[in-house]
TORVEXGU-295144 format. One line per 4 residues: number of its first residue (from 1); their letters; for each residue x, y, z of N, C-alpha, C, O, CB. Coordinates in steps of 0.02 Angstrom, whole numbers. Each point is the difference from the previous one (the first is absolute). Glycine has a CB too. Layout:
NUM) A) X,Y,Z,X,Y,Z,X,Y,Z,X,Y,Z,X,Y,Z; ...;
***
This chain:
1) MDAT) 1204,4823,12022,18,-70,-6,-12,-35,67,12,29,53,73,-3,-142; -109,-88,86,-7,-37,62,66,-37,14,48,6,-39,-173,-19,21; 127,-23,73,62,-33,20,25,-49,-53,60,-7,-10,-95,19,129; -10,-46,-154,21,-48,-50,35,36,-58,53,-22,-23,-148,-54,55;
5) ADEL) 67,130,-56,32,38,-55,68,26,23,48,-4,-38,-162,37,-7; 118,-7,105,64,24,26,51,-56,2,57,9,-21,-117,77,90; 39,-143,-43,45,-58,6,25,-23,-69,59,-14,-9,-119,-21,114; 15,32,-153,18,-23,-67,45,51,-35,45,-19,-38,-152,-46,31;
9) MVIE) 95,128,18,42,51,-32,71,1,29,47,20,-34,-150,48,11; 110,-88,85,68,-8,28,37,-54,-41,58,8,-17,-97,26,134; 4,-88,-132,30,-54,-41,14,26,-70,54,-13,-27,-115,-74,94; 14,124,-97,10,26,-68,60,47,-3,39,-3,-48,-162,-7,27;
13) RRLA) 132,52,72,58,44,1,65,-40,6,50,17,-31,-121,73,84; 68,-142,-12,59,-44,6,17,-31,-67,59,-1,-20,-90,-23,140; -19,-1,-156,13,-31,-65,23,51,-52,41,-16,-43,-127,-70,71; 59,147,-25,20,52,-48,75,14,5,31,20,-50,-146,30,58;
17) RGTG) 143,-59,49,72,12,11,39,-65,8,60,1,11,-89,108,43; -6,-166,-60,28,-63,20,43,-37,-50,8,20,-57,-105,-26,124; 126,-48,-42,42,-45,-38,-37,-67,-8,-57,-7,23,164,63,19; -75,-102,-75,-29,-66,-8,-17,-33,67,-51,-34,6,114,22,-111;
21) GDYA) -22,24,155,-13,-28,66,-65,25,31,-36,-38,32,158,29,-17; -136,73,-26,-63,28,25,-59,-34,-34,-49,-19,32,105,130,-9; -51,-119,-89,-53,-31,-38,-8,-74,19,-56,-25,5,76,105,-99; 36,-115,106,-3,-70,20,-39,-9,65,-35,-49,9,144,29,-67;
25) EVLH) -101,68,102,-34,-3,65,-74,17,-5,-41,-30,35,148,59,19; -125,18,-97,-69,26,-2,-45,-37,-50,-59,-7,13,106,118,19; -19,-134,-87,-42,-32,-51,-27,-67,23,35,-40,32,32,97,-120; -130,-70,72,-32,-64,12,34,-51,-47,22,19,-54,-134,35,88;
29) PDAV) 115,-118,-15,32,-49,-44,-32,-4,-70,35,-16,-48,-8,-48,150; -91,79,-108,-34,-2,-64,-7,69,-33,-42,9,-44,-20,-108,86; 102,147,-21,-6,69,-24,9,6,-75,37,-37,-32,5,75,142; -78,12,-137,6,20,-70,10,76,0,-38,37,31,-36,-134,-74;
33) VVVP) 126,118,8,17,72,-4,-3,19,-73,38,-25,-42,36,21,146; -119,51,-120,-11,22,-70,29,70,-7,-26,48,29,-79,-120,-41; 159,76,-27,34,63,-13,3,10,-75,-11,-47,-38,79,39,145; -54,69,-130,2,11,-72,47,-51,-35,60,-2,14,-84,124,6;
37) GAVL) -4,-160,-65,39,-47,-39,13,-68,31,34,-41,-30,16,138,-17; -76,-110,107,15,-64,32,-53,-19,52,-31,42,31,152,-20,-50; -129,-88,26,-39,-29,54,48,-46,37,25,-48,-29,-138,55,-34; 125,8,127,52,-35,38,-30,-41,56,-47,21,33,126,70,-62;
41) DKSA) -51,-150,40,-17,-37,60,47,23,56,41,45,-11,-82,-146,-56; 35,72,126,39,23,57,75,-3,-14,36,50,11,-127,-88,64; 116,-18,-99,72,-6,-9,27,48,-53,54,28,8,-63,-147,26; -29,129,-88,22,47,-52,-1,72,26,44,39,-17,-88,-117,-71;
45) CVAA) -5,95,129,-3,67,28,58,13,48,32,52,-2,-158,-54,-10; 139,-47,55,56,7,47,65,10,-38,40,43,17,-100,-115,68; 71,32,-137,61,6,-40,4,67,-34,53,32,-1,-53,-155,-17; -56,147,-10,0,65,-34,17,56,48,36,46,-17,-122,-90,-64;
49) MDFS) 60,40,142,12,53,48,73,0,24,26,52,21,-146,-58,14; 152,-52,-36,71,-2,18,43,36,-52,55,22,16,-75,-130,43; -5,115,-121,37,34,-52,-25,71,-13,29,36,-40,-9,-147,-11; -72,132,86,-28,67,-10,45,52,34,22,-11,57,-139,-37,-63;
53) PGWD) 130,104,-27,42,51,31,-37,40,54,32,38,36,29,-30,-143; -126,-17,115,-37,37,51,-16,71,-21,25,25,-50,31,-95,136; -98,101,-46,-23,68,-14,39,50,42,18,-15,57,-132,-28,-85; 127,101,-1,30,55,38,-52,32,45,14,20,57,70,0,-149;
57) EVDL) -145,-14,66,-57,30,37,-63,-38,-18,-8,-22,-57,64,136,60; -101,-121,45,-66,-29,-14,-54,42,34,11,29,53,40,-144,-63; -109,116,-21,-58,32,30,-59,-48,-9,-16,-21,-56,60,139,32; -75,-136,79,-59,-43,-1,-59,43,18,-4,27,55,70,-131,-23;
61) GDVQ) -113,112,-79,-55,47,7,-57,-26,43,8,-49,36,23,92,-146; -88,-9,105,-59,-17,39,-20,-73,-12,6,-26,-55,-44,145,50; 15,-151,58,-14,-71,-1,-74,-14,3,-37,31,38,146,-52,17; -131,-27,-97,-66,-28,6,9,-71,26,45,-35,-22,-94,107,-73;
65) LVRS) 6,-93,141,3,-67,28,-64,-38,-16,-55,27,8,129,14,85; -66,-102,-117,-57,-46,-11,14,-60,44,54,-30,-3,-76,69,-118; -26,-57,162,12,-51,52,-52,-55,-3,-59,13,-12,112,74,84; -32,-149,-60,-45,-56,12,23,-34,64,42,26,36,-66,-42,-160;
69) ADTA) -4,-41,139,16,-34,62,75,-13,8,28,12,54,-141,-63,-57; 145,25,-49,71,-18,8,45,30,-53,59,-18,-6,-97,-87,57; 12,152,-91,41,35,-48,-9,75,6,-50,24,27,43,-122,-105; 56,134,54,-4,73,-2,40,24,-60,56,-24,-12,-69,33,139;
73) TVVY) -16,37,-165,34,29,-58,9,75,11,-46,35,19,-3,-123,-95; 111,111,64,13,71,1,13,23,-72,36,-33,-38,12,28,156; -79,61,-137,8,29,-66,24,71,11,-29,38,40,-62,-111,-93; 144,93,17,29,66,11,42,20,-60,18,-41,-41,-19,23,166;
77) RFTG) 18,82,-128,44,27,-51,72,-6,25,15,15,58,-104,66,-99; 133,-103,-4,71,-6,15,38,44,-48,-13,0,-60,-2,-118,104; 63,155,-18,48,36,-41,69,-15,27,13,9,60,-97,83,-88; 128,-115,-16,69,-13,19,47,36,-46,-12,7,-60,-21,-119,105;
81) RRGG) 89,135,-16,51,33,-40,67,-36,9,20,-16,55,-80,127,-44; 92,-123,-68,67,-31,-1,41,41,-48,-12,-1,-61,-32,-116,87; 94,153,1,38,45,-43,-46,52,-30,-37,33,37,120,-124,-63; -82,99,-40,-44,48,-33,-65,-31,-25,-40,35,-31,141,26,-2;
85) DTYA) -113,-125,47,-60,-34,-23,-53,-4,54,15,-12,59,55,-55,-137; -133,77,58,-56,-5,45,-49,-54,-25,-13,-4,-60,26,127,92; -38,-163,14,-50,-52,-15,-61,15,42,4,6,61,85,-93,-88; -147,94,-6,-62,13,35,-51,-53,-21,-5,-17,-59,29,141,65;
89) ATLA) -61,-150,43,-47,-54,-14,-52,-3,56,10,28,54,78,-93,-117; -143,32,48,-48,-19,51,16,-72,20,6,-44,-44,-96,124,-1; 97,-92,109,17,-66,25,-57,-29,40,-36,36,35,157,-4,-32; -129,-98,-8,-48,-37,41,35,-61,29,30,-39,-37,-128,79,-34;
93) STYV) 94,-47,136,31,-57,33,-52,-34,44,-31,31,43,144,26,-44; -122,-122,-11,-47,-39,40,39,-45,47,43,-39,-20,-129,42,-74; 69,3,157,32,-38,53,-50,-50,29,-60,12,2,136,84,25; -49,-152,-4,-40,-50,35,27,-5,71,61,0,11,-86,-64,-119;
97) STDD) -20,59,155,19,-7,70,19,-73,14,-39,-45,-14,-37,142,47; 136,-107,-6,24,-67,17,19,-1,73,-1,51,34,42,-71,-153; -23,-39,144,23,-6,69,64,40,11,17,18,56,-70,-132,-49; 90,127,-62,63,38,4,-10,74,-16,49,37,-8,12,-140,-23;
101) GWRL) -123,125,26,-14,70,-16,-23,7,-72,-16,-49,-33,101,85,116; -87,26,-107,-22,14,-69,53,-22,-50,59,15,9,-128,82,32; 47,-133,-93,45,-21,-54,-28,25,-66,-60,-8,-13,97,-94,79; 5,130,-108,-20,29,-64,-14,-57,-49,44,-40,-15,25,144,36;
105) LVHQ) -131,-107,-45,-21,-54,-45,0,22,-73,24,-37,-44,-94,-8,136; 44,106,-107,-3,25,-68,18,74,0,-25,39,41,-64,-124,-73; 134,104,-14,19,70,-7,-4,17,-74,23,-37,-43,54,33,144; -108,62,-116,-10,22,-69,20,73,-5,-17,41,42,-77,-123,-59;
109) QTPD) 133,98,-36,19,69,-14,-29,21,-67,7,-35,-50,100,22,117; -141,70,-67,-26,29,-62,34,67,-10,-20,50,31,-93,-110,-19; 164,63,-55,37,63,-10,-43,52,-35,-46,-16,-37,152,-48,33; -89,127,15,-33,56,-35,15,-4,-74,-23,42,-38,31,30,140;
***
C-alpha cells in the first residue's frame, strides 16, 4: 500500500469502530452511504451510527487503491463480529481531497 491507502485505511478503521460523531467529522457534506436495505445521506448515516451497537471485532482485509487527481477509492474485504453474528462484505469507499483533508463521499457495501 502507498501512503494514501495507508492514510485512508486509518480512517476506515476509525469508522469501523466509530460513532455518529466520527462519521460527522469524516463524511463529505454530499456523502451517500449505500448499505444493505438503505441509501443514506450524511445526516441519516450519522444518526444511524449513533444507534449502532458497534462491532466486537473487525477485520479489514487486503486493500486495492484506485486514485485520480483529487479522489481515491479503497476496496477491501470487511468482516465484523457482534455477539454470535458475523457480517462479511466487500466495501468500497471513495474519498475526495479537500482543504480539511480526505472526506468520504461515497461508501458501498456488498454483503456475501
